[in-house]
C-alpha positions in Angstrom: 12.0 9.3 -7.3 13.3 6.9 -4.7 9.8 6.3 -3.4 11.1 3.2 -1.5 14.3 2.0 0.1 16.6 0.2 -0.1 15.3 -1.0 -3.5 12.1 -1.8 -5.4 11.5 -5.3 -4.2 7.9 -6.1 -3.2 9.0 -6.7 0.4 10.5 -3.2 0.5 7.4 -1.6 -0.7 5.2 -3.6 1.7 7.5 -2.8 4.7 8.7 0.7 4.0 6.1 2.4 1.7 2.7 0.9 2.3 2.5 1.4 6.1 3.5 5.1 5.8 1.6 6.1 2.6 -1.0 3.4 1.9 -3.9 5.4 3.4 -2.6 8.7 2.1 -2.5 7.4 -1.4 -6.3 6.8 -1.3 -7.0 10.5 -0.7 -4.1 12.2 -2.4 -3.0 12.4 -6.0 0.5 11.0 -6.6 2.5 11.8 -9.7 5.9 10.2 -9.0 9.1 10.0 -11.0 11.1 6.8 -11.0 14.3 6.8 -9.0 17.3 4.5 -8.9 16.0 2.8 -5.7 12.6 2.1 -7.2 14.2 -0.4 -9.6 14.9 -3.9 -8.7 16.6 -6.1 -11.3 14.6 -4.2 -13.9 11.2 -5.2 -12.4 8.9 -2.2 -11.9 5.8 -4.3 -11.1 5.6 -3.2 -7.4 6.0 0.4 -8.5 3.2 0.4 -11.1 1.0 -1.6 -8.7 1.1 1.2 -6.3 0.7 3.9 -8.9 -1.9 2.4 -11.3 -2.8 5.9 -12.6 0.5 5.8 -14.6 -0.7 2.8 -16.6 2.8 1.4 -16.8 4.3 4.6 -18.3 7.7 5.5 -17.0 7.5 9.0 -18.5 4.3 11.0 -18.8 2.8 14.5 -18.4 0.1 15.8 -16.0 -1.5 19.2 -15.5 -2.8 21.1 -12.5 -4.4 24.5 -13.2 -2.1 26.6 -15.5 0.9 24.3 -14.9 1.9 21.2 -16.9 4.4 18.8 -15.5 6.6 16.6 -17.7 7.9 13.6 -15.9 11.0 11.7 -17.1 12.7 8.5 -16.0 16.3 9.7 -15.3 17.5 6.1 -14.9 17.0 5.6 -18.7 18.6 7.4 -21.7 17.7 11.1 -22.0 20.1 12.0 -24.9 18.9 13.5 -28.2 18.5 10.0 -29.8 16.4 8.6 -27.0 12.6 7.9 -27.0 12.2 10.1 -23.9 13.9 13.1 -25.5 11.7 12.8 -28.6 8.6 12.4 -26.5 9.5 15.5 -24.4 10.3 17.6 -27.5 6.9 16.7 -29.0 5.0 17.3 -25.7 6.7 20.7 -25.0 6.0 21.8 -28.6 2.3 21.3 -28.2 1.9 22.6 -24.7 0.0 25.8 -24.2 0.3 25.9 -20.4 1.4 29.0 -18.6 3.9 27.1 -16.5 6.0 24.2 -17.7 7.8 22.1 -15.1 10.2 19.2 -15.8 10.1 16.5 -13.1 12.8 13.8 -12.8 14.8 12.1 -10.2 18.5 12.9 -10.9 19.3 16.6 -11.0 20.5 18.3 -14.2 22.1 21.2 -12.3 23.6 20.7 -8.9 26.8 21.4 -7.0 27.1 17.7 -6.1 29.2 15.5 -8.4 26.8 12.6 -8.0 24.1 14.0 -10.2 23.9 13.2 -13.9 24.5 16.9 -14.5 26.4 17.9 -17.7 25.3 15.0 -20.0 21.7 15.6 -19.3 21.9 19.3 -19.3 23.7 19.2 -22.6 20.9 17.2 -24.2 17.9 18.6 -22.4 19.0 22.2 -21.5 18.5 23.6 -25.0 15.1 21.9 -25.3 13.9 23.4 -22.0 15.2 26.9 -23.0 13.5 26.7 -26.4 10.1 25.9 -24.9 10.3 28.2 -21.9 10.4 25.6 -19.1 10.5 27.6 -16.0 11.3 25.0 -13.4 13.1 21.6 -13.0 12.2 19.5 -9.9 14.6 16.8 -9.0 15.6 14.6 -6.0 18.3 12.0 -5.6 20.7 14.1 -3.6 19.9 14.1 0.1 19.5 17.8 0.6 18.0 20.9 -0.9 19.4 23.2 -3.5 17.9 25.9 -5.7 19.7 27.5 -8.6 19.5 30.9 -10.2 17.9 30.7 -13.6 20.2 28.7 -16.0 19.2 29.7 -19.5 15.9 30.8 -18.1 15.2 27.7 -16.0 15.4 27.4 -12.2 16.6 24.0 -11.0 15.5 22.7 -7.6 16.8 19.6 -5.9 14.6 18.3 -3.1 15.9 15.1 -1.7 15.5 15.6 2.0 12.3 13.7 2.6 13.4 10.4 4.1 16.9 9.0 4.2 19.7 10.7 6.1 20.8 14.1 4.7 24.3 14.8 3.6 26.1 18.0 2.9 27.3 19.6 -0.3 31.1 19.6 -0.8 33.3 22.6 -1.4 32.5 26.2 -2.1 28.9 27.0 -3.2 29.0 27.7 -7.0 27.7 30.9 -8.5 24.7 29.2 -10.0 23.5 27.9 -6.6 21.3 30.4 -4.7 20.7 28.3 -1.6 21.6 24.8 -0.5 21.4 22.8 2.7 21.4 19.4 4.3 18.3 18.9 6.3 14.9 17.1 6.0 12.3 19.2 4.3 9.4 19.2 1.9 8.4 21.6 -0.9 5.2 23.5 -1.3 4.7 25.1 -4.6 2.1 27.8 -5.5 1.4 29.9 -8.5 -1.1 32.6 -9.4 
């Protein structure tokens, strides 16, 4: 998420996204999640123009080898009565992938108060545990944090790819294995 700054107006995409990623998008597969900065007055036209493979879907799944990724729009409802929750429950139930990864913008587990945290964890946490989701990838917070397994699921926050980093307040909680405020990227691999 937050594929563009400061918000999702066409002029922001043209100025801040296209020059940096326009050519790269032609040779690389992109499977983005929507972030709060990608929205502009509810208009996602510029976002979906740059990611036509999504076919206008704000939430979807994709696979790579033995891993299946389930992408949610954390700017919309995720509670048990939401369409996204019902979709995720159905998709996880039929998945036979070895690795299951949830991908969304706002973190479910973090030591920063700015995340959607408890409310999302309360509605999605049991669903992830039930279906053996091993990893949640999130952004939003301008830093890096990785949790110990929480009900069997590791939560990673990777939000240090562009805008200025900021630190994490207070003492590091027990669930947090590592956290830091610096620019970074993730490289994931599996056997």
